[in-house]
N, C-alpha and C positions, 0 to 999 in steps of 0.2 A: 789937310789939318798933317803936322810934321813925327815923325818916328822914331822917338826917344828912345836910343839905344840906354841899353840894360846893363848885355855883358859889363860887369867894371868892380874893380873889388869893394869890396863895401867895408865902407865911407861914410856911414849916418846921412845918406843921401834919402831923396824921395824920388818916390818904381809909380807912373803912372797904372792904369792896371787898358786892361787889351778888352778891348770890344770893336767886330764889323772891320777887324783888321788897322786899325788905330789907336796909342797907346793919348788915353782920355781919363782927367778928374773926375771925381763924384759928382753928380748936378749940386752935391745938397756944398758941395764946395768945404769937406769936412776930410778928414786924415787922422788916421790914427800911426801907434809906432811898435812896431815890432822892436822885440830885443834876447840879444842872446843872454840865453837861459843860464851861461859858465862867471859871465862877471856881471849882469843884469843892466849892460850896454845897452845904449838904445844903434840900431843899425841899421834905419828905414824908415819913413814914412811910405804911406801908403793910402790912397783912397777909402773912406769909407763908403761904400756902394753901398743904396737903398732900391727901395720899390722902384723911384725912373730907372735907375741904371740897369736892373734888371727887366724892366722892359725896353731896352735896347739894345741890350742883350741879347733879346729873346728873337726881336725884329728882324736882329743881325742875323743870326743864330735862323730862321726863318726862311731868310728872301735869298740869303747860301742855300742853302737845305732844294728848295724851286729855282733855283739859277744853275748858276756852272758847274756845280757842285754833282748837284744831278744826274751831270750830261758826263764825268769820268765815268768811265772803263772800272771795270773792279782790274785788270793789269795793272789800268793803270793810281786805282790805287794801293793796291800794292809796290808799285816801285815808287812813291809819294815812301813806302810805311818806312822802304828799305834807303830812301836817303837819308832821314826823320836817324835812322839808326845810326849813320854814322855818322853822322854833325852831334848827337849824343856820344857816339862815342870821341869821337876826338874834344870833350867837352866832359869828360867822366870831370875829369879828376873841379871842373870850374863848378856841375852841379853840385859833388860830395862836399865841397865849400859852402856851398851855401847850404846842404843840408845840416851841416855841422855848426855853422852859424847859428845859424836862427832858431833850429829845435834842439840842438843838444846832442842827435846823434856821432858817438865815434867818426873816427873821422875812415876809420881801418875798419874801420862795419861797412858806410858808404858804402868804402871803394870797394866789396866785396861780395855789392847786390851789384856789380853792371854786369856780371851773366845773365842774373832772373829778369832786370830790367831789362836791358837789350834784348836778350831770352824772349820777352814778351812780345816787343816790337819784334823778333820778326821772324813772330809765331804767327800773330793777327798777319802781315805779311804775306807767311804761304794760306792763311786761311781766306785770304783777298778773292780770291780765287777758285778756291772750292764751297761757293756756298753755293746754292744751289735749289732747284724744288723738284719734283718725280713727276713720272705719268702717271695713271692709274687707267688701271682694268675696272669699267665700272658694270654695273646691271642695269642702267636705263637702254628702254625699247631708244628705238635705231641708232644713225651710225653719231656717236658722243663722246666725241676727245676731251678725256677730261686731262686733266694737270697742274699742279699747284705753280706759286713761286714765290722766293720770297725778298719781300721789300722792303729796307730799314723802314724802320715805325717811326720816326722821321728827326725832333729837336729834341738833346735830353738835356735837361737838369743833371748836373753830376755838383755832390754833397762830398767833398774830402776830413778829414781828421788832419791832426798836428801832427801825428805823431811815424810818417810816413808817407810827408811829401812827392819821393819824385814817386813809386810805385806805384803808389792810390794814385794820384793822377795819370799814369801809364793806365793802370791797369782801367776805368774810367774813360779812355777818352782814344788808348789804342781801337778795342772792336769798333765804335761807332768812326773812326776812318775808316775801319775795314769793309763794314757792313755799308755806307752809304749816307749815318746819319750825321747830323750836324749839333757841337754842345757847348755850355754853355756853365760852365766849372763856378762853381765857388768855394776855396780856401779855406780850413779855418784862420781865424783872426791872429792866431799866436805860432803860427807858418805862411804866408803868402805867399813867401820872394823864392821859390824857390815853382810853381806854379805860375810864375812871371815871365820864371828864367827857359822856360818850356812850351810856354808861347810861344818868344821869342825867338826859337828856334828852328818851332813849327816854321812862324813863316817864313825865315829863314832857308827851312828846304820843298817851299813854297806851298806852301799849306794856304786855300786859295783865301777871302775873307772873311769872317763870318762864322768863318765854319767851326774856331775855337775861336771861344773867349774866356780871357776870367776877370768874377766879378768881386773883387774885396770885399769884407765888412766880414758883421755879425753874422750870426745866424739868425735874430729875432730880424734882421734892418732889411736882412736881404739872402739867407739863404729858406726865412718864413714865404715869404713874396715868391723864391723861387719851383719850392716845392708846392705850392697854389694856383701858378700858374695855367691858365689854361690853355696859354700858346709851348705850353711843354705837352711832349706825346709821352716821356717816358725817367722819370730819376733814379737814379740810383744813387745811392746814399752810406759810408759806410761811420762806424758810430757808435753814442751809448742806445741802449734800448728805449731810454724814457723817450728820446727826441725821433727816434723810428719811429715808434708810437704815433707822435705828431704826426709824422711827415705822411700816415697812413689814413691821418684825415683831413691831414690837408688835399689828397692827391685825389679823391672823391669827390669834385665836383666836375670832373673830367674823366675821369676814369682813368685817369692816365698810370700808363705802366709802372710798377716800382719792383726793385731786388734791393733789397741791405742789406746788410752787413753788422749787425750788430755787437752786445757786450757778451763777455768772456766769462769766464770763471771755469777753466777744464783744469780736467784730473790727468795726474801719471801716476800711472800704477807702479810699482816696480816689487817685481814677481823672487823668490826666494832666491832661484836662478841668479839671478842677472848678475852677470860682467861689472862689477863695479866699478873696473878703471875706464867703463865707458859711461856704463852710468853713471858715476858722479854730476862730470863737469856739463855732461847735454844737458841734466836735469835741473842745474844750477844756473844752466844759459833761455832752457829752457823759458824760465823769471829771469834774468838780469839781464837778461842780454834788452838791449834799448831803456838798460832803468824799469825796467815793468809793465813800460808805459807800450802796452801790445797788446791784443786780444785773445792772441789766443796764448797769455801768457801760461802755463804750467803749474799754478796758485797752488793747485790744492794734492799733494805728495802722500803720496797712501805706498806706504812702505809692507814692508812684510816681515811680521814681526817679531823672526829669529834673527832680523839683521835691520833691524831699525837703529837701535843703538850709536850704529855701524858708521849704517847710513845718511845719519845725520848728523857725526861726527865728525865724517869725512867731508861732507856737506857743507859745513860751518865753518873751516881748511878752506876750505875752496875758495870761498866767497872774500874770507877775513884774506885772504891771498889775493883778492880780481884787483886794481891800481884803478883807480879813481880820479880827478879828473877833468878837465876842458875836453874838447872832444876832438878839437885839432892837432893837438900832444897827439900824433899814432902810434904815444906805447897805450894808449887809455884803453881800458874798457870797460867801466862806466865810464857814460855820463850823467850831466840834472836833471831836474826834471824839469818840463819844460815853461813852468810859470810859479812864481811866487804863492800864488792859488792851491795848485797844483801838490805843492812842498805841502801847502797847510793839508790839507786833503788823508796826503800819506800818511801824515806823524798822524794824525786824532786814530789811522786803523793802529794807528803803532798804539799810544794808548788804553785803543779799546782793549787792544790782544790783551797785555800786562793783567788788565785791568778785567777782565772775562774767565786769568786762570793760567792762558798760556803760557810757555816758559820759555824769554827771551834765550833764544843759544849766544848770537851772534846778531849785531850790529843794532838795530831798530835807533841808531839816535841823525842828529842831522849834522852833519859835517862843512863848520864856519873857519873852519884854520886855516892860515897862510893864502893861500891862491884861493882857496874855493872858498874863503869866508864873503867874496858879495853874489854866489850863484846856488843854483836851491841845489842844492845833495841829501845825499841820501846815503847810511849807508846798505850792503846789499844784508839782505834781514829772512835770516835762519828760526820760524816759535817749533816750539813741540811741543807735548802734551795737548796738543789742539781738540779740539771736541769737534766733531761739525755741528752744530750747533752754534757758534760766536761768528760773529759778525768777519775777520779775518777770514771763516772760511766759507764764506757763503756769499760774499758781499764784492764783485769787483770794485780790484785797488788802485789798478794802475800805476801802482810802483814797486822796486823791488824788496819781496817780501814773498815769504816760503814757507807755509803751514803745515808741515811735518803729520800725518794719521796713521797711525798704525794699525792695520786689517791680521784676519786671522784664517782666513776664507778667501779665493778666486769672486766666491760666489756675493758673497760682502762687501768686495771687494768693486764689484760693478754692482750693485745693488745702491754703494756711498755715493761712488761714484756719479753714475745714473739721477743721484736724489742731487737740483738743481733744474733753475729755471732756467739755466744757458747746454743749449748743445751743440757750439763753437767746435773747441777743436779733441782731445784725449793724446795722450801716452803711452805704450807701453815694455816695460824692461821683461824681458827672458830670453833664455836661452831655446825652449822650448818650443818646439811650429806648430803644434798641436790649439797650445796655450794663446800663442798669435794669432791665430785661425781664431781660435773663439773667441776669446776676448775683443776682436779688431768688430766684433760680427755683433757683440752683443752690445756694447758701448752706446751708445743713441750722444751719436759729434756725425762734421758733416768729412773731420780728416781725423787721420786718425796714424798715429806714426810709432813705427816697431824699433827698438833702439832708434831709434835717434827725433829728430825735430826738429817742424818750421823749414822743414821739406816743402818748399813749395815749387808746383815749376807749371809752364802753362801751360800745357798741353793736357792738364788734371785738375778738376771740377776744387771749385774751395766758396766754404758755407758753412749758414749753421742748420741746424736744425732747434723747433722746440723759441725760446724768446730771443737767441743766435742771429737768427731773424731765415728769411727767406730767398732765393737764387742765384746763383752762380756766377763767381769770377772766376775765368779757369777755362779750359775743355773748349771744345765744339755747341753745347750749355752755352757757354756764356757770349755767345754769337747771340745765339736763340732768342738771347731777350733782347737785344737791337734789330730784334728781325718778325716782321707780320707775313702769317700762311697766308696767302690769298687759291685758291680754289677757283678753275678759269673749264668755265664747261664749252666745247666746242659743236657742231651742228654741223655734220660735214655729208649728207646723202644729199 
């Protein structure tokens, strides 16, 4: 079968999926459309993959895992990852444009992700030659040498969301390549195009056939069969807590390894001594970045009562100043929501906030004038007068909505911040070093940022507490998630 080139201008064409080194159609012959959320226009059609396609992809990944890929040495995997990085760097504008048109990410923000994504690839390349076991002095009788081996877990099923197609794809594929695993990637049906572009770039870099496979389709028709497949050794998933629970149940068939990065309702605590010039824009963009469609959004904003009113006033002015529009415009700061369905969901929370007694300070409306009419745009929104029991303060909205809540003591702020089933991230703004250390220790979250937010480094583990999932992405722990540890005993006397 001839490989179909993908890297072409966005023109509404059809794009096949990638299995075993070939561009193929769904076994059913069915397709679905993907649309630009800023304009509503059809970008492309892609195959509507299902169980048969997952079977094909898993078989291709297994053949690659036991075949030529198994003979790649660590330094060869490292060289391959560095070639991929170079290709990504050369085609970065193309990748950014794909993310912007497919899911609405402002292109200025997409361009700014280069250090993070390329840094991840280079980090995995560096780690590829640093994975090893250890010799262990044992207490057994006789002359026995014991040591451990680190071996790839096998075929990895990766299911990613639509809100960060490039970073999410690399967070799954990168450590698999570094450790010698193979991958079947199921992107979100809302944003499948960038993962297909990534597959092409990896093939161009020399990734062997079957090592990276991309199956497009819905969660029910492609994601669920992948999660339950007996030929999958590990599932990595980023998405909603509800879907994560389903994946855990589906994994029971062969007790496959599972890593989950799930939902959040992250608190941000602004202390009375905070530098407001820094805190206001950072706290605002902790939520408004990516139009609030980010799992770590700091949407519960706890502000010391003595500065609460001033902070909310500054925050609202900042929100109102943000430029909203089509992400392809480099001046755009806030793009659209991913779909009409997500728009309707966020509008429901806006109504709930007002109905439950919160005070709308700014935003709170759909923007449908002029060039925004055909897109899924919500004005950045700030609610004050919010109580901890309101839906907007307890449920993950996945939209540009901040709930401001005053507090009187730090003990109170910590207690209320931790009163959530989630524990993905948290933020603190203070000038006091002791307060920074105390709060970062007491907050129940996988990541705590002090006087900053969204700082993610490839060398630092990232993941959740409680219902925000388990397993880590980033750091040595990340690659450990893709490895088995084998104990070996050799009698030599």
